[in-house]
C-alpha positions as CSV (number, residue, x, y, z in Angstrom):
1,X,64.9,88.9,76.8
2,X,65.1,91.4,73.2
3,X,67.8,90.3,70.6
4,X,69.3,91.6,67.6
5,X,71.3,90.8,64.7
6,X,74.8,92.3,65.0
7,X,75.6,94.7,62.0
8,X,72.0,95.4,61.9
9,X,72.6,97.4,65.2
10,X,69.0,97.6,66.4
11,X,69.2,99.0,70.4
12,X,67.7,97.3,72.8
13,X,68.5,99.2,76.3
14,X,68.6,97.4,80.0
15,X,65.9,98.3,82.2
16,X,66.4,101.2,84.6
17,X,64.7,99.3,87.7
18,X,65.5,95.9,87.9
19,X,63.1,93.4,90.1
20,X,63.1,93.9,93.7
21,X,62.9,89.9,94.1
22,X,66.6,89.9,92.5
23,X,70.2,90.2,94.1
24,X,71.4,93.5,92.5
25,X,75.0,92.3,92.6
26,X,74.3,89.2,90.7
27,X,72.2,91.5,88.0
28,X,75.1,93.4,87.9
29,X,77.5,90.9,87.1
30,X,75.1,89.3,84.5
31,X,74.7,92.5,82.8
32,X,78.7,92.8,82.9
33,X,79.2,89.4,81.3
34,X,76.7,89.6,78.4
35,X,77.8,93.6,77.8
36,X,81.5,91.8,77.5
37,X,80.1,89.4,75.1
38,X,78.1,91.7,72.9
39,X,81.6,94.1,72.9
40,X,83.6,91.3,72.0
41,X,81.7,90.5,69.0
42,X,81.1,93.7,67.5
43,X,83.5,95.1,65.1
44,X,84.3,99.0,66.1
45,X,84.3,99.9,62.5
46,X,83.2,97.6,59.5
47,X,85.4,97.5,56.4
48,X,84.2,96.5,52.8
49,X,83.7,92.7,53.5
50,X,82.2,89.3,52.0
51,X,80.6,87.2,54.5
52,X,79.7,83.3,53.4
53,X,77.6,81.1,55.2
54,X,76.9,77.7,54.2
55,X,74.5,75.6,56.2
56,X,72.9,72.4,56.3
57,X,68.9,72.0,57.3
58,X,67.7,69.4,59.0
59,X,63.8,67.9,58.9
60,X,61.8,64.7,58.8
61,X,62.5,65.0,54.6
62,X,66.2,64.5,55.2
63,X,69.2,67.4,54.8
64,X,69.0,70.1,52.9
65,X,72.3,72.2,51.6
66,X,71.9,76.2,51.4
67,X,73.9,79.2,51.5
68,X,73.7,82.9,52.0
69,X,76.2,85.6,50.9
70,X,76.6,89.0,51.4
71,X,78.9,91.7,50.0
72,X,79.2,95.1,51.6
73,X,80.8,98.4,50.0
74,X,80.6,100.6,52.5
75,X,79.0,103.9,51.7
76,X,78.0,102.2,48.4
77,X,75.8,99.3,48.4
78,X,75.7,95.4,49.3
79,X,75.0,92.2,47.2
80,X,72.9,89.2,48.8
81,X,72.7,86.1,47.6
82,X,70.3,83.6,49.1
83,X,70.2,79.5,48.1
84,X,68.4,76.4,49.4
85,X,67.3,73.4,47.2
86,X,65.5,75.1,43.8
87,X,65.3,78.4,46.0
88,X,67.7,81.0,44.4
89,X,67.5,84.9,44.8
90,X,70.0,87.8,44.4
91,X,69.3,91.2,45.6
92,X,71.6,94.2,45.1
93,X,71.4,96.8,46.8
94,X,72.4,100.8,45.9
95,X,71.5,104.0,47.6
96,X,68.4,104.3,45.4
97,X,67.4,101.2,44.2
98,X,67.4,97.3,44.4
99,X,68.1,95.0,41.6
100,X,66.3,91.6,42.1
101,X,66.8,88.2,40.2
102,X,65.5,84.9,40.9
103,X,63.1,82.9,42.5
104,X,60.0,85.0,43.8
105,X,58.2,84.5,46.8
106,X,59.1,85.1,50.5
107,X,62.2,83.6,51.8
108,X,62.1,79.8,53.1
109,X,62.0,79.3,56.7
110,X,65.3,78.4,57.1
111,X,66.8,81.1,55.4
112,X,65.2,83.4,57.7
113,X,66.6,81.9,60.7
114,X,70.0,81.8,59.3
115,X,69.7,85.3,58.8
116,X,68.6,85.7,62.2
117,X,71.5,83.9,64.3
118,X,74.2,85.0,62.3
119,X,77.0,86.5,62.0
120,X,76.0,86.0,65.7
121,X,72.9,86.2,67.6
122,X,73.7,89.2,70.4
123,X,71.1,89.5,73.2
124,X,70.9,92.1,76.1
125,X,68.4,91.8,79.3
126,X,65.4,93.9,80.1
127,X,62.7,94.1,82.6
128,X,61.4,90.8,81.6
129,X,64.4,88.8,82.7
130,X,65.0,87.6,86.3
131,X,68.5,86.4,87.1
132,X,68.6,83.5,89.2
133,X,72.4,82.3,89.5
134,X,75.5,82.6,87.6
135,X,77.9,79.2,87.6
136,X,80.9,78.0,86.2
137,X,81.1,75.0,83.9
138,X,82.3,73.5,80.6
139,X,80.6,74.2,77.1
140,X,81.8,71.9,74.6
141,X,85.2,71.6,76.3
142,X,85.5,75.3,76.7
143,X,85.7,77.0,80.5
144,X,82.2,79.5,80.5
145,X,80.2,81.4,83.0
146,X,76.7,80.5,82.4
147,X,73.8,82.9,83.4
148,X,70.5,81.1,84.4
149,X,67.3,83.3,84.4
150,X,63.6,83.3,83.3
151,X,62.1,85.9,80.8
152,X,58.3,86.6,82.4
153,X,56.0,87.5,79.8
154,X,52.5,87.9,81.6
155,X,51.3,84.3,82.9
156,X,54.1,82.7,80.6
157,X,57.4,82.3,81.8
158,X,60.8,80.9,79.9
159,X,64.0,79.2,81.7
160,X,66.8,80.4,80.0
161,X,70.5,80.2,79.8
162,X,73.7,82.1,78.8
163,X,76.8,81.0,78.7
164,X,80.1,83.2,78.3
165,X,83.8,82.0,77.1
166,X,85.6,82.6,81.0
167,X,88.4,83.6,79.0
168,X,87.6,85.6,75.8
169,X,84.3,86.5,76.7
170,X,82.5,85.2,73.6
171,X,78.9,84.0,73.7
172,X,79.2,80.2,73.4
173,X,75.7,79.2,74.2
174,X,72.1,80.8,74.1
175,X,69.1,78.8,75.2
176,X,66.1,81.0,75.0
177,X,62.5,80.2,74.6
178,X,63.1,76.8,73.5
179,X,65.7,77.5,71.3
180,X,69.4,76.8,71.4
181,X,72.1,78.3,69.8
182,X,75.7,77.3,70.2
183,X,78.6,79.1,68.9
184,X,81.7,77.7,68.4
185,X,85.2,78.1,65.9
186,X,85.8,81.9,66.8
187,X,88.1,83.8,64.2
188,X,89.3,87.4,64.6
189,X,87.6,90.1,61.9
190,X,87.7,93.9,62.2
191,X,88.8,93.7,65.7
192,X,85.7,91.3,66.7
193,X,85.7,87.8,67.3
194,X,82.9,85.9,65.5
195,X,82.0,82.3,65.4
196,X,82.9,80.1,62.5
197,X,80.5,77.4,63.3
198,X,76.8,78.2,64.6
199,X,74.3,75.1,65.5
200,X,70.8,75.8,66.1
201,X,67.9,73.8,67.5
202,X,64.6,73.6,68.9
203,X,63.0,71.6,71.2
204,X,65.8,69.2,71.5
205,X,66.1,68.7,68.1
206,X,69.0,70.2,65.8
207,X,67.5,71.9,62.6
208,X,70.6,74.0,61.2
209,X,74.2,73.6,61.3
210,X,76.4,76.9,59.8
211,X,79.7,77.3,58.5
212,X,80.9,80.8,58.3
213,X,83.6,82.9,57.0
214,X,84.5,86.8,56.7
215,X,87.1,88.4,54.1
216,X,87.8,91.8,53.8
217,X,87.6,93.4,50.2
218,X,89.5,95.9,48.6
219,X,87.7,99.2,47.1
220,X,88.4,98.0,43.5
221,X,85.8,95.0,43.8
222,X,83.0,97.4,44.0
223,X,81.7,96.0,40.6
224,X,80.5,93.1,42.5
225,X,77.6,95.6,42.6
226,X,76.4,95.6,39.2
227,X,72.7,94.4,38.5
228,X,72.5,90.7,37.9
229,X,71.7,89.9,34.2
230,X,67.8,90.3,33.4
231,X,66.8,91.5,37.2
232,X,64.0,93.6,38.1
233,X,64.8,97.3,39.6
234,X,62.8,98.4,42.7
235,X,62.9,101.9,44.0
236,X,64.0,101.9,47.8
237,X,61.1,103.9,49.8
238,X,62.1,107.1,51.7
239,X,59.1,107.2,53.4
240,X,57.0,103.7,54.1
241,X,54.4,102.6,56.2
242,X,54.0,98.9,57.2
243,X,50.9,96.7,56.7
244,X,47.7,97.1,59.4
245,X,45.7,94.6,60.5
246,X,42.2,94.9,59.7
247,X,40.6,91.2,60.5
248,X,43.2,88.8,62.3
249,X,41.1,85.9,63.9
250,X,43.0,83.9,66.4
251,X,42.6,79.8,67.2
252,X,39.4,79.2,69.1
253,X,40.7,78.2,72.9
254,X,40.5,74.8,73.9
255,X,40.0,73.4,77.7
256,X,43.6,71.9,77.9
257,X,46.8,73.0,79.9
258,X,49.2,74.1,77.2
259,X,49.7,77.5,75.6
260,X,51.8,77.5,72.2
261,X,52.4,80.0,69.7
262,X,52.9,79.6,66.0
263,X,54.3,82.3,63.7
264,X,53.2,82.6,60.2
265,X,55.2,84.7,57.6
266,X,53.3,85.9,54.8
267,X,52.9,88.4,51.8
268,X,50.6,91.3,52.1
269,X,49.4,92.2,48.5
270,X,48.2,95.3,47.0
271,X,44.6,94.5,48.1
272,X,45.5,93.8,51.5
273,X,45.0,90.0,51.3
274,X,47.9,87.3,52.4
275,X,50.1,85.3,50.0
276,X,52.7,82.9,50.2
277,X,52.4,81.6,53.8
278,X,54.8,79.7,55.6
279,X,55.4,78.8,59.1
280,X,58.4,80.4,60.6
281,X,58.3,78.9,64.0
282,X,56.0,76.6,65.7
283,X,55.9,75.1,69.4
284,X,53.1,72.7,67.9
285,X,53.9,71.4,64.6
286,X,50.4,69.3,65.0
287,X,49.0,72.5,64.9
288,X,50.7,74.2,61.5
289,X,48.0,73.4,59.2
290,X,45.3,74.9,61.5
291,X,47.7,77.9,61.9
292,X,48.2,78.2,58.0
293,X,44.3,78.2,57.5
294,X,43.4,80.9,60.4
295,X,46.2,83.1,58.6
296,X,44.9,82.9,55.4
297,X,41.9,84.6,56.8
298,X,43.8,87.6,58.1
299,X,43.6,90.9,55.9
300,X,45.2,94.3,56.1
301,X,45.3,97.6,55.1
302,X,48.7,97.4,52.7
303,X,51.8,98.8,53.2
304,X,52.6,102.2,51.5
305,X,55.8,103.4,50.0
306,X,56.3,106.8,48.9
307,X,52.4,107.0,49.5
308,X,51.6,104.4,47.4
309,X,50.5,100.7,48.4
310,X,53.4,98.2,48.3
311,X,53.5,94.6,48.9
312,X,55.6,93.8,51.8
313,X,56.2,90.6,54.4
314,X,54.6,90.4,57.6
315,X,54.6,87.9,60.7
316,X,51.5,86.8,62.0
317,X,51.4,85.0,65.4
318,X,48.9,82.9,66.1
319,X,48.3,82.2,69.9
320,X,46.8,78.5,70.8
321,X,45.3,78.7,74.3
322,X,44.4,75.4,76.1
323,X,45.3,73.1,73.1
């Protein structure tokens, strides 16, 4: 299963040859339901807009409140503001530069997840997905059609489910690779239907609850793109090459029966070493300290902006086999 944030418009196309083990009519119906869900929540033409996500993040330390806002003036630029506890960052993008003000370092993992699943997490089937059944049931009081399917990656299989509203076609529930996203309180915006509430759980535990609003702005409000006082100006790369791994050690395999992945996000500096490491997602939180220690040993050739070394974020996936 491949996924993408709406508005970022990343194209993931359907497989040309479905698995021969599947009922083709069942697969066609599943594809039709999901294509309709994507279309219903994809505005055909975006106006100038302001989107505000306020959220609560839940962990062992308690509840933390945060927010993300994005103002877009079409053809001119956008303003993004990120807040979580002591972290506060403002980026103002125009066609040639970005003004940066506030906290340094990489975004907290909770904010990254908010950006990943909002304004709505849209998905498509591909060749790794095997459709098993489509059933009718109730999801949070709404009549829904639910697609049960497996995603097979090598020797690993995830049991997944997608549920769409039986009447409006909106995507109500996404259970993918141990993650659960539930969308509700849909509202109309720019010819589409968007969720006003999004909840995110992992491993059966709720992690994030988002309340979302979207508003159309007038052209006269382009002054919101003025750089914040004291901001640092950075050029936008017209030619870019991502950081390339040089040394990428993995955990030593064990003798157990589990295989788990932990994703560490980090900044690769001009010297190719990693800084500001944080665990982005983990299937085994008890292994997080080991994952961070191993990730610190990774080295890269730095990313390049206009032919010059540049600091840039990377995702480091640690595969724990038999642990």
